[in-house]
Residue frames as qw, qx, qy, qz and C-alpha x, y, z in Angstrom:
[[0.637, -0.513, 0.415, -0.398, 103.81, 117.34, 97.18],
 [0.285, 0.369, -0.884, -0.019, 105.90, 114.21, 97.68],
 [0.855, -0.245, -0.192, -0.415, 103.93, 111.04, 98.37],
 [0.442, -0.531, 0.692, -0.209, 105.03, 108.71, 101.15],
 [0.387, 0.223, -0.871, -0.203, 106.07, 105.18, 100.28],
 [0.747, -0.180, 0.309, -0.560, 103.44, 102.62, 101.25],
 [0.567, -0.159, 0.808, 0.011, 103.40, 98.83, 101.36],
 [0.715, 0.555, 0.401, -0.142, 101.36, 98.75, 98.17],
 [0.331, 0.864, -0.329, -0.188, 104.31, 100.33, 96.34],
 [0.220, -0.471, 0.850, 0.077, 106.44, 97.22, 96.99],
 [0.723, 0.174, -0.492, -0.452, 105.72, 94.42, 94.56],
 [0.923, -0.282, 0.184, -0.188, 105.05, 90.96, 95.94],
 [0.901, 0.313, -0.138, 0.268, 107.94, 89.62, 93.87],
 [0.229, 0.700, -0.399, 0.547, 110.40, 92.19, 95.29],
 [0.562, -0.556, 0.398, -0.465, 109.44, 91.22, 98.81],
 [0.989, -0.047, 0.118, -0.074, 109.62, 87.49, 98.10],
 [0.698, 0.533, -0.304, 0.370, 113.08, 87.93, 96.54],
 [0.082, -0.674, 0.477, -0.557, 114.21, 89.56, 99.78],
 [0.827, -0.339, 0.293, -0.338, 112.71, 86.72, 101.85],
 [0.968, 0.217, -0.053, 0.114, 114.53, 84.16, 99.69],
 [0.469, 0.650, -0.364, 0.474, 117.82, 86.09, 99.84],
 [0.276, -0.619, 0.473, -0.563, 117.68, 86.37, 103.64],
 [0.945, -0.190, -0.083, -0.254, 116.75, 82.72, 104.19],
 [0.943, -0.014, -0.216, 0.252, 119.16, 80.59, 106.17],
 [0.230, 0.753, -0.335, 0.518, 121.39, 83.34, 107.58],
 [0.420, -0.580, 0.505, -0.482, 121.08, 81.97, 111.10],
 [0.081, -0.271, 0.958, -0.049, 121.63, 78.30, 110.35],
 [0.515, 0.354, 0.712, -0.321, 117.98, 77.48, 109.72],
 [0.273, 0.008, 0.683, 0.678, 117.48, 76.83, 106.02],
 [0.094, 0.549, 0.770, 0.312, 113.80, 77.63, 105.55],
 [0.117, -0.893, -0.428, 0.075, 112.96, 80.90, 107.30],
 [0.377, 0.449, -0.042, 0.809, 114.05, 84.54, 107.22],
 [0.278, -0.529, -0.508, 0.620, 114.07, 87.03, 110.07],
 [0.135, 0.931, 0.336, -0.051, 112.35, 90.40, 109.87],
 [0.249, -0.844, 0.241, 0.410, 115.66, 92.24, 110.31],
 [0.475, -0.174, 0.679, 0.532, 117.42, 90.28, 107.58],
 [0.359, 0.636, 0.628, 0.269, 114.58, 90.98, 105.16],
 [0.017, -0.973, -0.136, 0.184, 114.73, 94.68, 106.03],
 [0.398, -0.600, 0.460, 0.519, 118.48, 94.62, 105.30],
 [0.451, 0.185, 0.731, 0.477, 117.67, 93.23, 101.85],
 [0.142, 0.753, 0.542, 0.346, 115.19, 96.06, 101.23],
 [0.388, -0.392, -0.218, 0.805, 117.09, 99.16, 102.39],
 [0.050, 0.216, 0.363, 0.905, 115.36, 101.31, 99.78],
 [0.455, -0.580, -0.464, -0.490, 112.15, 101.14, 101.84],
 [0.293, -0.532, 0.457, -0.650, 111.47, 102.24, 105.43],
 [0.066, 0.096, -0.966, 0.233, 111.38, 99.37, 107.94],
 [0.421, 0.260, 0.576, -0.650, 107.73, 100.00, 108.88],
 [0.627, 0.441, -0.228, -0.600, 106.71, 99.80, 105.21],
 [0.379, 0.296, -0.871, -0.104, 108.56, 96.49, 104.77],
 [0.129, 0.048, 0.874, -0.466, 106.88, 95.15, 107.90],
 [0.550, 0.365, 0.272, -0.700, 103.46, 96.23, 106.56],
 [0.585, 0.414, -0.538, -0.445, 104.14, 94.51, 103.22],
 [0.198, 0.165, -0.957, 0.134, 105.11, 91.30, 105.04],
 [0.342, 0.196, 0.673, -0.626, 101.86, 91.53, 107.05],
 [0.621, 0.416, -0.105, -0.656, 99.95, 91.84, 103.78],
 [0.489, 0.335, -0.776, -0.216, 101.66, 88.73, 102.38],
 [0.044, -0.024, 0.916, -0.398, 100.81, 86.86, 105.60],
 [0.491, 0.297, 0.399, -0.715, 97.17, 87.89, 105.40],
 [0.685, 0.453, -0.272, -0.502, 96.97, 86.68, 101.79],
 [0.899, -0.185, 0.395, -0.035, 98.65, 83.39, 102.81],
 [0.668, 0.676, -0.287, 0.116, 101.70, 83.86, 100.60],
 [0.293, 0.465, -0.679, 0.486, 104.02, 83.69, 103.62],
 [0.712, -0.563, -0.419, 0.027, 103.91, 82.18, 107.06],
 [0.468, 0.139, -0.371, 0.790, 105.44, 83.87, 110.08],
 [0.277, -0.775, -0.478, 0.306, 104.70, 86.84, 112.31],
 [0.337, 0.573, 0.123, 0.737, 104.78, 90.54, 111.42],
 [0.438, -0.843, -0.313, 0.021, 104.32, 91.89, 114.96],
 [0.044, 0.909, -0.343, 0.235, 107.92, 93.07, 115.16],
 [0.781, -0.446, 0.436, 0.035, 109.39, 89.93, 116.72],
 [0.403, -0.364, 0.717, 0.437, 111.91, 87.74, 114.91],
 [0.529, 0.434, -0.242, -0.688, 109.32, 86.92, 112.25],
 [0.467, -0.091, 0.875, 0.091, 110.39, 83.48, 111.00],
 [0.595, 0.537, -0.031, -0.597, 109.03, 84.25, 107.54],
 [0.386, -0.108, 0.871, 0.283, 108.72, 81.35, 105.17],
 [0.413, 0.236, -0.413, -0.777, 107.27, 81.24, 101.69],
 [0.722, 0.146, 0.587, -0.336, 104.25, 78.95, 101.24],
 [0.008, -0.299, 0.779, 0.551, 104.83, 76.67, 98.30]]
């Protein structure tokens, strides 16, 4: 039986690399949109990426919003 991909299968570092790579695409240097991050992580379903971002928000590794809006994700330094 094939197991479904879950947010826990995405490493924090993989997700943060995607956030960094997507940063600044819309003229704002510090944040990344949800859609741009999903484009960086095409190997995972969009809902799983969104769940991983929500996990990083909850653990205070990122700021932003994982409700499905633009997101404005930014890494906390």
